[in-house]
BAKOLPA-881522 format. One record per atom (N, C-alpha, C, O): residue number from 0; residue in one letter; x, y, z. Coordinates in steps of 0.02 Angstrom, whole numbers, plus 50000, padded with zeros to 5 digits. Layout:
BEGIN
<node paza="NUM" semi="a" px="X" py="Y" pz="Z"/>
...
END
This chain:
BEGIN
<node paza="0" semi="m" px="50212" py="48924" pz="50186"/>
<node paza="0" semi="m" px="50262" py="48965" pz="50165"/>
<node paza="0" semi="m" px="50317" py="48976" pz="50215"/>
<node paza="0" semi="m" px="50306" py="48993" pz="50273"/>
<node paza="1" semi="t" px="50372" py="48968" pz="50190"/>
<node paza="1" semi="t" px="50433" py="48982" pz="50228"/>
<node paza="1" semi="t" px="50448" py="49055" pz="50240"/>
<node paza="1" semi="t" px="50427" py="49100" pz="50204"/>
<node paza="2" semi="r" px="50489" py="49063" pz="50297"/>
<node paza="2" semi="r" px="50502" py="49138" pz="50306"/>
<node paza="2" semi="r" px="50533" py="49169" pz="50244"/>
<node paza="2" semi="r" px="50516" py="49226" pz="50225"/>
<node paza="3" semi="r" px="50578" py="49132" pz="50212"/>
<node paza="3" semi="r" px="50611" py="49167" pz="50150"/>
<node paza="3" semi="r" px="50565" py="49178" pz="50094"/>
<node paza="3" semi="r" px="50569" py="49227" pz="50058"/>
<node paza="4" semi="q" px="50517" py="49126" pz="50086"/>
<node paza="4" semi="q" px="50467" py="49140" pz="50036"/>
<node paza="4" semi="q" px="50426" py="49188" pz="50057"/>
<node paza="4" semi="q" px="50409" py="49228" pz="50013"/>
<node paza="5" semi="k" px="50401" py="49197" pz="50118"/>
<node paza="5" semi="k" px="50360" py="49260" pz="50140"/>
<node paza="5" semi="k" px="50399" py="49321" pz="50135"/>
<node paza="5" semi="k" px="50366" py="49372" pz="50126"/>
<node paza="6" semi="q" px="50466" py="49327" pz="50140"/>
<node paza="6" semi="q" px="50502" py="49384" pz="50128"/>
<node paza="6" semi="q" px="50495" py="49410" pz="50056"/>
<node paza="6" semi="q" px="50480" py="49469" pz="50043"/>
<node paza="7" semi="i" px="50510" py="49356" pz="50005"/>
<node paza="7" semi="i" px="50507" py="49372" pz="49936"/>
<node paza="7" semi="i" px="50439" py="49397" pz="49917"/>
<node paza="7" semi="i" px="50429" py="49446" pz="49882"/>
<node paza="8" semi="y" px="50392" py="49356" pz="49944"/>
<node paza="8" semi="y" px="50318" py="49370" pz="49919"/>
<node paza="8" semi="y" px="50308" py="49446" pz="49943"/>
<node paza="8" semi="y" px="50287" py="49486" pz="49901"/>
<node paza="9" semi="d" px="50321" py="49465" pz="50001"/>
<node paza="9" semi="d" px="50307" py="49535" pz="50029"/>
<node paza="9" semi="d" px="50346" py="49579" pz="49988"/>
<node paza="9" semi="d" px="50317" py="49632" pz="49973"/>
<node paza="10" semi="i" px="50407" py="49570" pz="49965"/>
<node paza="10" semi="i" px="50447" py="49616" pz="49920"/>
<node paza="10" semi="i" px="50402" py="49629" pz="49857"/>
<node paza="10" semi="i" px="50387" py="49685" pz="49839"/>
<node paza="11" semi="i" px="50380" py="49569" pz="49823"/>
<node paza="11" semi="i" px="50347" py="49580" pz="49771"/>
<node paza="11" semi="i" px="50286" py="49610" pz="49775"/>
<node paza="11" semi="i" px="50269" py="49647" pz="49729"/>
<node paza="12" semi="r" px="50246" py="49601" pz="49827"/>
<node paza="12" semi="r" px="50178" py="49626" pz="49839"/>
<node paza="12" semi="r" px="50188" py="49701" pz="49845"/>
<node paza="12" semi="r" px="50158" py="49740" pz="49808"/>
<node paza="13" semi="r" px="50234" py="49722" pz="49894"/>
<node paza="13" semi="r" px="50248" py="49796" pz="49903"/>
<node paza="13" semi="r" px="50258" py="49832" pz="49835"/>
<node paza="13" semi="r" px="50227" py="49882" pz="49818"/>
<node paza="14" semi="q" px="50303" py="49803" pz="49802"/>
<node paza="14" semi="q" px="50321" py="49840" pz="49732"/>
<node paza="14" semi="q" px="50260" py="49847" pz="49687"/>
<node paza="14" semi="q" px="50243" py="49902" pz="49663"/>
<node paza="15" semi="l" px="50225" py="49786" pz="49675"/>
<node paza="15" semi="l" px="50163" py="49792" pz="49635"/>
<node paza="15" semi="l" px="50112" py="49825" pz="49655"/>
<node paza="15" semi="l" px="50077" py="49849" pz="49611"/>
<node paza="16" semi="e" px="50093" py="49836" pz="49726"/>
<node paza="16" semi="e" px="50046" py="49876" pz="49750"/>
<node paza="16" semi="e" px="50058" py="49952" pz="49753"/>
<node paza="16" semi="e" px="50014" py="49995" pz="49761"/>
<node paza="17" semi="a" px="50125" py="49963" pz="49745"/>
<node paza="17" semi="a" px="50144" py="50029" pz="49738"/>
<node paza="17" semi="a" px="50141" py="50058" pz="49664"/>
<node paza="17" semi="a" px="50151" py="50118" pz="49652"/>
<node paza="18" semi="g" px="50127" py="50013" pz="49616"/>
<node paza="18" semi="g" px="50113" py="50029" pz="49553"/>
<node paza="18" semi="g" px="50171" py="50022" pz="49511"/>
<node paza="18" semi="g" px="50177" py="50044" pz="49454"/>
<node paza="19" semi="q" px="50214" py="49991" pz="49543"/>
<node paza="19" semi="q" px="50286" py="49981" pz="49506"/>
<node paza="19" semi="q" px="50289" py="49914" pz="49469"/>
<node paza="19" semi="q" px="50247" py="49871" pz="49481"/>
<node paza="20" semi="v" px="50338" py="49903" pz="49424"/>
<node paza="20" semi="v" px="50346" py="49840" pz="49391"/>
<node paza="20" semi="v" px="50371" py="49795" pz="49447"/>
<node paza="20" semi="v" px="50393" py="49819" pz="49499"/>
<node paza="21" semi="a" px="50369" py="49722" pz="49436"/>
<node paza="21" semi="a" px="50383" py="49678" pz="49482"/>
<node paza="21" semi="a" px="50464" py="49689" pz="49490"/>
<node paza="21" semi="a" px="50494" py="49718" pz="49444"/>
<node paza="22" semi="p" px="50499" py="49666" pz="49546"/>
<node paza="22" semi="p" px="50570" py="49670" pz="49553"/>
<node paza="22" semi="p" px="50604" py="49619" pz="49512"/>
<node paza="22" semi="p" px="50576" py="49566" pz="49500"/>
<node paza="23" semi="s" px="50664" py="49632" pz="49492"/>
<node paza="23" semi="s" px="50702" py="49583" pz="49455"/>
<node paza="23" semi="s" px="50725" py="49531" pz="49505"/>
<node paza="23" semi="s" px="50716" py="49542" pz="49565"/>
<node paza="24" semi="l" px="50754" py="49472" pz="49482"/>
<node paza="24" semi="l" px="50780" py="49422" pz="49528"/>
<node paza="24" semi="l" px="50842" py="49447" pz="49568"/>
<node paza="24" semi="l" px="50852" py="49427" pz="49626"/>
<node paza="25" semi="r" px="50880" py="49489" pz="49538"/>
<node paza="25" semi="r" px="50938" py="49519" pz="49571"/>
<node paza="25" semi="r" px="50916" py="49567" pz="49630"/>
<node paza="25" semi="r" px="50939" py="49567" pz="49687"/>
<node paza="26" semi="e" px="50874" py="49602" pz="49610"/>
<node paza="26" semi="e" px="50838" py="49657" pz="49659"/>
<node paza="26" semi="e" px="50809" py="49617" pz="49723"/>
<node paza="26" semi="e" px="50824" py="49634" pz="49781"/>
<node paza="27" semi="i" px="50769" py="49566" pz="49708"/>
<node paza="27" semi="i" px="50743" py="49525" pz="49761"/>
<node paza="27" semi="i" px="50805" py="49499" pz="49805"/>
<node paza="27" semi="i" px="50808" py="49505" pz="49866"/>
<node paza="28" semi="a" px="50857" py="49469" pz="49765"/>
<node paza="28" semi="a" px="50905" py="49435" pz="49806"/>
<node paza="28" semi="a" px="50950" py="49489" pz="49849"/>
<node paza="28" semi="a" px="50976" py="49471" pz="49903"/>
<node paza="29" semi="a" px="50957" py="49546" pz="49826"/>
<node paza="29" semi="a" px="50993" py="49596" pz="49865"/>
<node paza="29" semi="a" px="50947" py="49615" pz="49919"/>
<node paza="29" semi="a" px="50974" py="49626" pz="49973"/>
<node paza="30" semi="e" px="50885" py="49622" pz="49917"/>
<node paza="30" semi="e" px="50841" py="49646" pz="49969"/>
<node paza="30" semi="e" px="50846" py="49594" pz="50026"/>
<node paza="30" semi="e" px="50852" py="49611" pz="50085"/>
<node paza="31" semi="v" px="50844" py="49533" pz="50005"/>
<node paza="31" semi="v" px="50841" py="49481" pz="50061"/>
<node paza="31" semi="v" px="50909" py="49462" pz="50088"/>
<node paza="31" semi="v" px="50916" py="49422" pz="50134"/>
<node paza="32" semi="g" px="50957" py="49492" pz="50057"/>
<node paza="32" semi="g" px="51028" py="49482" pz="50078"/>
<node paza="32" semi="g" px="51059" py="49422" pz="50048"/>
<node paza="32" semi="g" px="51098" py="49391" pz="50084"/>
<node paza="33" semi="l" px="51048" py="49400" pz="49986"/>
<node paza="33" semi="l" px="51084" py="49353" pz="49959"/>
<node paza="33" semi="l" px="51127" py="49376" pz="49900"/>
<node paza="33" semi="l" px="51112" py="49428" pz="49871"/>
<node paza="34" semi="t" px="51173" py="49343" pz="49884"/>
<node paza="34" semi="t" px="51230" py="49364" pz="49836"/>
<node paza="34" semi="t" px="51202" py="49335" pz="49766"/>
<node paza="34" semi="t" px="51209" py="49372" pz="49717"/>
<node paza="35" semi="g" px="51177" py="49283" pz="49758"/>
<node paza="35" semi="g" px="51154" py="49250" pz="49693"/>
<node paza="35" semi="g" px="51079" py="49249" pz="49686"/>
<node paza="35" semi="g" px="51042" py="49268" pz="49731"/>
<node paza="36" semi="i" px="51057" py="49224" pz="49626"/>
<node paza="36" semi="i" px="50982" py="49224" pz="49614"/>
<node paza="36" semi="i" px="50954" py="49152" pz="49620"/>
<node paza="36" semi="i" px="50893" py="49144" pz="49618"/>
<node paza="37" semi="a" px="50998" py="49098" pz="49628"/>
<node paza="37" semi="a" px="50971" py="49028" pz="49625"/>
<node paza="37" semi="a" px="50917" py="49019" pz="49685"/>
<node paza="37" semi="a" px="50863" py="48993" pz="49671"/>
<node paza="38" semi="h" px="50928" py="49038" pz="49745"/>
<node paza="38" semi="h" px="50887" py="49033" pz="49793"/>
<node paza="38" semi="h" px="50817" py="49070" pz="49781"/>
<node paza="38" semi="h" px="50763" py="49045" pz="49797"/>
<node paza="39" semi="v" px="50824" py="49131" pz="49751"/>
<node paza="39" semi="v" px="50761" py="49170" pz="49731"/>
<node paza="39" semi="v" px="50727" py="49126" pz="49683"/>
<node paza="39" semi="v" px="50667" py="49114" pz="49693"/>
<node paza="40" semi="q" px="50756" py="49100" pz="49629"/>
<node paza="40" semi="q" px="50726" py="49066" pz="49583"/>
<node paza="40" semi="q" px="50685" py="49008" pz="49613"/>
<node paza="40" semi="q" px="50626" py="49001" pz="49598"/>
<node paza="41" semi="q" px="50715" py="48969" pz="49653"/>
<node paza="41" semi="q" px="50691" py="48911" pz="49686"/>
<node paza="41" semi="q" px="50624" py="48932" pz="49734"/>
<node paza="41" semi="q" px="50575" py="48895" pz="49738"/>
<node paza="42" semi="c" px="50627" py="48992" pz="49767"/>
<node paza="42" semi="c" px="50580" py="49015" pz="49804"/>
<node paza="42" semi="c" px="50526" py="49035" pz="49765"/>
<node paza="42" semi="c" px="50471" py="49022" pz="49790"/>
<node paza="43" semi="l" px="50528" py="49066" pz="49706"/>
<node paza="43" semi="l" px="50481" py="49090" pz="49658"/>
<node paza="43" semi="l" px="50449" py="49029" pz="49626"/>
<node paza="43" semi="l" px="50388" py="49030" pz="49618"/>
<node paza="44" semi="k" px="50483" py="48976" pz="49608"/>
<node paza="44" semi="k" px="50451" py="48915" pz="49584"/>
<node paza="44" semi="k" px="50408" py="48883" pz="49636"/>
<node paza="44" semi="k" px="50356" py="48856" pz="49619"/>
<node paza="45" semi="q" px="50428" py="48885" pz="49705"/>
<node paza="45" semi="q" px="50386" py="48864" pz="49751"/>
<node paza="45" semi="q" px="50322" py="48902" pz="49760"/>
<node paza="45" semi="q" px="50268" py="48874" pz="49765"/>
<node paza="46" semi="l" px="50331" py="48966" pz="49762"/>
<node paza="46" semi="l" px="50276" py="49018" pz="49776"/>
<node paza="46" semi="l" px="50227" py="49007" pz="49713"/>
<node paza="46" semi="l" px="50167" py="49014" pz="49725"/>
<node paza="47" semi="e" px="50245" py="48991" pz="49648"/>
<node paza="47" semi="e" px="50202" py="48996" pz="49600"/>
<node paza="47" semi="e" px="50173" py="48912" pz="49599"/>
<node paza="47" semi="e" px="50118" py="48903" pz="49573"/>
<node paza="48" semi="a" px="50204" py="48862" pz="49623"/>
<node paza="48" semi="a" px="50172" py="48799" pz="49630"/>
<node paza="48" semi="a" px="50115" py="48799" pz="49677"/>
<node paza="48" semi="a" px="50065" py="48765" pz="49668"/>
<node paza="49" semi="r" px="50126" py="48841" pz="49730"/>
<node paza="49" semi="r" px="50076" py="48850" pz="49782"/>
<node paza="49" semi="r" px="50020" py="48900" pz="49765"/>
<node paza="49" semi="r" px="49975" py="48916" pz="49804"/>
<node paza="50" semi="g" px="50027" py="48921" pz="49705"/>
<node paza="50" semi="g" px="49971" py="48970" pz="49690"/>
<node paza="50" semi="g" px="49970" py="49040" pz="49710"/>
<node paza="50" semi="g" px="49922" py="49077" pz="49700"/>
<node paza="51" semi="y" px="50031" py="49057" pz="49742"/>
<node paza="51" semi="y" px="50038" py="49135" pz="49767"/>
<node paza="51" semi="y" px="50055" py="49185" pz="49712"/>
<node paza="51" semi="y" px="50035" py="49243" pz="49714"/>
<node paza="52" semi="i" px="50090" py="49162" pz="49666"/>
<node paza="52" semi="i" px="50111" py="49207" pz="49607"/>
<node paza="52" semi="i" px="50099" py="49168" pz="49542"/>
<node paza="52" semi="i" px="50091" py="49107" pz="49542"/>
<node paza="53" semi="r" px="50097" py="49210" pz="49485"/>
<node paza="53" semi="r" px="50106" py="49187" pz="49414"/>
<node paza="53" semi="r" px="50166" py="49215" pz="49389"/>
<node paza="53" semi="r" px="50185" py="49271" pz="49406"/>
<node paza="54" semi="r" px="50204" py="49169" pz="49341"/>
<node paza="54" semi="r" px="50259" py="49205" pz="49305"/>
<node paza="54" semi="r" px="50246" py="49196" pz="49231"/>
<node paza="54" semi="r" px="50217" py="49149" pz="49205"/>
<node paza="55" semi="a" px="50271" py="49245" pz="49203"/>
<node paza="55" semi="a" px="50261" py="49238" pz="49120"/>
<node paza="55" semi="a" px="50327" py="49220" pz="49098"/>
<node paza="55" semi="a" px="50379" py="49249" pz="49115"/>
<node paza="56" semi="p" px="50323" py="49161" pz="49054"/>
<node paza="56" semi="p" px="50391" py="49131" pz="49036"/>
<node paza="56" semi="p" px="50420" py="49180" pz="48990"/>
<node paza="56" semi="p" px="50388" py="49215" pz="48951"/>
<node paza="57" semi="r" px="50494" py="49180" pz="48999"/>
<node paza="57" semi="r" px="50535" py="49216" pz="48950"/>
<node paza="57" semi="r" px="50516" py="49296" pz="48952"/>
<node paza="57" semi="r" px="50526" py="49330" pz="48902"/>
<node paza="58" semi="r" px="50487" py="49324" pz="49011"/>
<node paza="58" semi="r" px="50472" py="49393" pz="49014"/>
<node paza="58" semi="r" px="50514" py="49417" pz="49086"/>
<node paza="58" semi="r" px="50508" py="49394" pz="49143"/>
<node paza="59" semi="a" px="50551" py="49464" pz="49067"/>
<node paza="59" semi="a" px="50588" py="49498" pz="49125"/>
<node paza="59" semi="a" px="50535" py="49535" pz="49172"/>
<node paza="59" semi="a" px="50492" py="49574" pz="49151"/>
<node paza="60" semi="r" px="50544" py="49519" pz="49235"/>
<node paza="60" semi="r" px="50503" py="49543" pz="49281"/>
<node paza="60" semi="r" px="50429" py="49528" pz="49279"/>
<node paza="60" semi="r" px="50387" py="49565" pz="49303"/>
<node paza="61" semi="g" px="50415" py="49466" pz="49245"/>
<node paza="61" semi="g" px="50354" py="49444" pz="49233"/>
<node paza="61" semi="g" px="50325" py="49399" pz="49292"/>
<node paza="61" semi="g" px="50310" py="49340" pz="49287"/>
<node paza="62" semi="i" px="50319" py="49440" pz="49351"/>
<node paza="62" semi="i" px="50286" py="49406" pz="49404"/>
<node paza="62" semi="i" px="50220" py="49442" pz="49422"/>
<node paza="62" semi="i" px="50218" py="49504" pz="49422"/>
<node paza="63" semi="e" px="50165" py="49405" pz="49436"/>
<node paza="63" semi="e" px="50105" py="49447" pz="49458"/>
<node paza="63" semi="e" px="50080" py="49407" pz="49521"/>
<node paza="63" semi="e" px="50103" py="49350" pz="49528"/>
<node paza="64" semi="l" px="50043" py="49427" pz="49559"/>
<node paza="64" semi="l" px="50012" py="49408" pz="49618"/>
<node paza="64" semi="l" px="49941" py="49373" pz="49590"/>
<node paza="64" semi="l" px="49905" py="49393" pz="49544"/>
<node paza="65" semi="v" px="49935" py="49321" pz="49627"/>
<node paza="65" semi="v" px="49867" py="49284" pz="49615"/>
<node paza="65" semi="v" px="49826" py="49301" pz="49683"/>
<node paza="65" semi="v" px="49846" py="49291" pz="49741"/>
<node paza="66" semi="p" px="49764" py="49328" pz="49665"/>
<node paza="66" semi="p" px="49727" py="49349" pz="49718"/>
<node paza="66" semi="p" px="49699" py="49286" pz="49759"/>
<node paza="66" semi="p" px="49672" py="49237" pz="49734"/>
<node paza="67" semi="r" px="49709" py="49296" pz="49821"/>
<node paza="67" semi="r" px="49686" py="49243" pz="49873"/>
<node paza="67" semi="r" px="49614" py="49244" pz="49883"/>
<node paza="67" semi="r" px="49583" py="49295" pz="49869"/>
<node paza="68" semi="d" px="49586" py="49193" pz="49906"/>
<node paza="68" semi="d" px="49513" py="49181" pz="49918"/>
<node paza="68" semi="d" px="49478" py="49242" pz="49957"/>
<node paza="68" semi="d" px="49423" py="49264" pz="49940"/>
<node paza="69" semi="n" px="49516" py="49265" pz="50011"/>
<node paza="69" semi="n" px="49488" py="49319" pz="50052"/>
<node paza="69" semi="n" px="49497" py="49385" pz="50010"/>
<node paza="69" semi="n" px="49461" py="49433" pz="50024"/>
<node paza="70" semi="e" px="49539" py="49390" pz="49965"/>
<node paza="70" semi="e" px="49542" py="49455" pz="49923"/>
<node paza="70" semi="e" px="49486" py="49456" pz="49870"/>
<node paza="70" semi="e" px="49453" py="49506" pz="49854"/>
<node paza="71" semi="v" px="49479" py="49399" pz="49846"/>
<node paza="71" semi="v" px="49431" py="49396" pz="49796"/>
<node paza="71" semi="v" px="49361" py="49402" pz="49830"/>
<node paza="71" semi="v" px="49317" py="49435" pz="49802"/>
<node paza="72" semi="a" px="49347" py="49372" pz="49890"/>
<node paza="72" semi="a" px="49281" py="49386" pz="49918"/>
<node paza="72" semi="a" px="49276" py="49465" pz="49934"/>
<node paza="72" semi="a" px="49223" py="49495" pz="49922"/>
<node paza="73" semi="q" px="49329" py="49497" pz="49960"/>
<node paza="73" semi="q" px="49332" py="49566" pz="49973"/>
<node paza="73" semi="q" px="49310" py="49606" pz="49905"/>
<node paza="73" semi="q" px="49268" py="49651" pz="49910"/>
<node paza="74" semi="l" px="49336" py="49589" pz="49849"/>
<node paza="74" semi="l" px="49329" py="49616" pz="49785"/>
<node paza="74" semi="l" px="49263" py="49611" pz="49761"/>
<node paza="74" semi="l" px="49239" py="49657" pz="49728"/>
<node paza="75" semi="k" px="49225" py="49553" pz="49777"/>
<node paza="75" semi="k" px="49159" py="49535" pz="49752"/>
<node paza="75" semi="k" px="49117" py="49586" pz="49797"/>
<node paza="75" semi="k" px="49076" py="49624" pz="49772"/>
<node paza="76" semi="g" px="49131" py="49584" pz="49864"/>
<node paza="76" semi="g" px="49090" py="49630" pz="49912"/>
<node paza="76" semi="g" px="49091" py="49699" pz="49882"/>
<node paza="76" semi="g" px="49039" py="49732" pz="49874"/>
<node paza="77" semi="m" px="49151" py="49720" pz="49866"/>
<node paza="77" semi="m" px="49155" py="49790" pz="49843"/>
<node paza="77" semi="m" px="49114" py="49799" pz="49776"/>
<node paza="77" semi="m" px="49076" py="49847" pz="49771"/>
<node paza="78" semi="v" px="49120" py="49759" pz="49731"/>
<node paza="78" semi="v" px="49081" py="49771" pz="49668"/>
<node paza="78" semi="v" px="49002" py="49764" pz="49686"/>
<node paza="78" semi="v" px="48963" py="49801" pz="49655"/>
<node paza="79" semi="n" px="48978" py="49721" pz="49732"/>
<node paza="79" semi="n" px="48910" py="49716" pz="49752"/>
<node paza="79" semi="n" px="48886" py="49780" pz="49778"/>
<node paza="79" semi="n" px="48833" py="49806" pz="49762"/>
<node paza="80" semi="d" px="48933" py="49807" pz="49822"/>
<node paza="80" semi="d" px="48918" py="49872" pz="49858"/>
<node paza="80" semi="d" px="48909" py="49934" pz="49806"/>
<node paza="80" semi="d" px="48864" py="49975" pz="49809"/>
<node paza="81" semi="l" px="48961" py="49931" pz="49758"/>
<node paza="81" semi="l" px="48951" py="49981" pz="49710"/>
<node paza="81" semi="l" px="48894" py="49977" pz="49662"/>
<node paza="81" semi="l" px="48870" py="50028" pz="49637"/>
<node paza="82" semi="t" px="48872" py="49917" pz="49649"/>
<node paza="82" semi="t" px="48817" py="49903" pz="49601"/>
<node paza="82" semi="t" px="48758" py="49924" pz="49643"/>
<node paza="82" semi="t" px="48712" py="49955" pz="49617"/>
<node paza="83" semi="a" px="48757" py="49909" pz="49706"/>
<node paza="83" semi="a" px="48691" py="49932" pz="49745"/>
<node paza="83" semi="a" px="48683" py="50015" pz="49748"/>
<node paza="83" semi="a" px="48630" py="50045" pz="49737"/>
<node paza="84" semi="e" px="48743" py="50043" pz="49763"/>
<node paza="84" semi="e" px="48747" py="50118" pz="49770"/>
<node paza="84" semi="e" px="48729" py="50146" pz="49699"/>
<node paza="84" semi="e" px="48696" py="50198" pz="49696"/>
<node paza="85" semi="n" px="48750" py="50115" pz="49642"/>
<node paza="85" semi="n" px="48746" py="50142" pz="49573"/>
<node paza="85" semi="n" px="48663" py="50139" pz="49553"/>
<node paza="85" semi="n" px="48632" py="50181" pz="49520"/>
<node paza="86" semi="a" px="48638" py="50082" pz="49579"/>
<node paza="86" semi="a" px="48568" py="50073" pz="49573"/>
<node paza="86" semi="a" px="48525" py="50137" pz="49608"/>
<node paza="86" semi="a" px="48484" py="50172" pz="49579"/>
<node paza="87" semi="r" px="48546" py="50141" pz="49678"/>
<node paza="87" semi="r" px="48516" py="50192" pz="49715"/>
<node paza="87" semi="r" px="48524" py="50260" pz="49690"/>
<node paza="87" semi="r" px="48478" py="50300" pz="49694"/>
<node paza="88" semi="l" px="48587" py="50276" pz="49662"/>
<node paza="88" semi="l" px="48589" py="50342" pz="49632"/>
<node paza="88" semi="l" px="48550" py="50349" pz="49563"/>
<node paza="88" semi="l" px="48528" py="50404" pz="49548"/>
<node paza="89" semi="v" px="48544" py="50305" pz="49528"/>
<node paza="89" semi="v" px="48499" py="50308" pz="49466"/>
<node paza="89" semi="v" px="48431" py="50316" pz="49488"/>
<node paza="89" semi="v" px="48397" py="50359" pz="49460"/>
<node paza="90" semi="s" px="48406" py="50282" pz="49533"/>
<node paza="90" semi="s" px="48339" py="50293" pz="49561"/>
<node paza="90" semi="s" px="48324" py="50363" pz="49581"/>
<node paza="90" semi="s" px="48269" py="50389" pz="49571"/>
<node paza="91" semi="v" px="48376" py="50397" pz="49613"/>
<node paza="91" semi="v" px="48373" py="50455" pz="49644"/>
<node paza="91" semi="v" px="48366" py="50517" pz="49579"/>
<node paza="91" semi="v" px="48325" py="50563" pz="49577"/>
<node paza="92" semi="l" px="48417" py="50500" pz="49532"/>
<node paza="92" semi="l" px="48417" py="50544" pz="49471"/>
<node paza="92" semi="l" px="48347" py="50543" pz="49437"/>
<node paza="92" semi="l" px="48318" py="50593" pz="49416"/>
<node paza="93" semi="k" px="48320" py="50474" pz="49432"/>
<node paza="93" semi="k" px="48262" py="50469" pz="49394"/>
<node paza="93" semi="k" px="48200" py="50505" pz="49433"/>
<node paza="93" semi="k" px="48158" py="50539" pz="49403"/>
<node paza="94" semi="a" px="48200" py="50495" pz="49495"/>
<node paza="94" semi="a" px="48142" py="50523" pz="49538"/>
<node paza="94" semi="a" px="48151" py="50604" pz="49541"/>
<node paza="94" semi="a" px="48104" py="50636" pz="49563"/>
<node paza="95" semi="n" px="48207" py="50637" pz="49520"/>
<node paza="95" semi="n" px="48214" py="50707" pz="49514"/>
<node paza="95" semi="n" px="48209" py="50735" pz="49443"/>
<node paza="95" semi="n" px="48214" py="50795" pz="49430"/>
<node paza="96" semi="g" px="48198" py="50683" pz="49397"/>
<node paza="96" semi="g" px="48192" py="50700" pz="49325"/>
<node paza="96" semi="g" px="48254" py="50718" pz="49286"/>
<node paza="96" semi="g" px="48254" py="50751" pz="49234"/>
<node paza="97" semi="i" px="48306" py="50692" pz="49316"/>
<node paza="97" semi="i" px="48376" py="50709" pz="49289"/>
<node paza="97" semi="i" px="48398" py="50655" pz="49241"/>
<node paza="97" semi="i" px="48435" py="50669" pz="49194"/>
<node paza="98" semi="a" px="48375" py="50591" pz="49252"/>
<node paza="98" semi="a" px="48392" py="50538" pz="49212"/>
<node paza="98" semi="a" px="48324" py="50498" pz="49182"/>
<node paza="98" semi="a" px="48272" py="50499" pz="49214"/>
<node paza="99" semi="a" px="48330" py="50468" pz="49126"/>
<node paza="99" semi="a" px="48277" py="50436" pz="49105"/>
<node paza="99" semi="a" px="48276" py="50361" pz="49121"/>
<node paza="99" semi="a" px="48228" py="50327" pz="49104"/>
END
């Protein structure tokens, strides 16, 4: 990933993680100091080709992040932890006659 692609990826990531919609091409261009959107479009195509983002065709702000392998592993670990904790809580409730 080039420095410019990383900048653009980080802008998108920050905005999406903050619960906002993806930035527009013009917003991205302004934030990285570009006057036009052609270079932004090129970087987004490269990020999509490398599997970092997905773009919805013909949809304004239609950019989403693709979870990376380590993020997927972290999420699976969290799900497993929650499943184990849920099972433990159910057994406690059953032992105390609260749940059937």
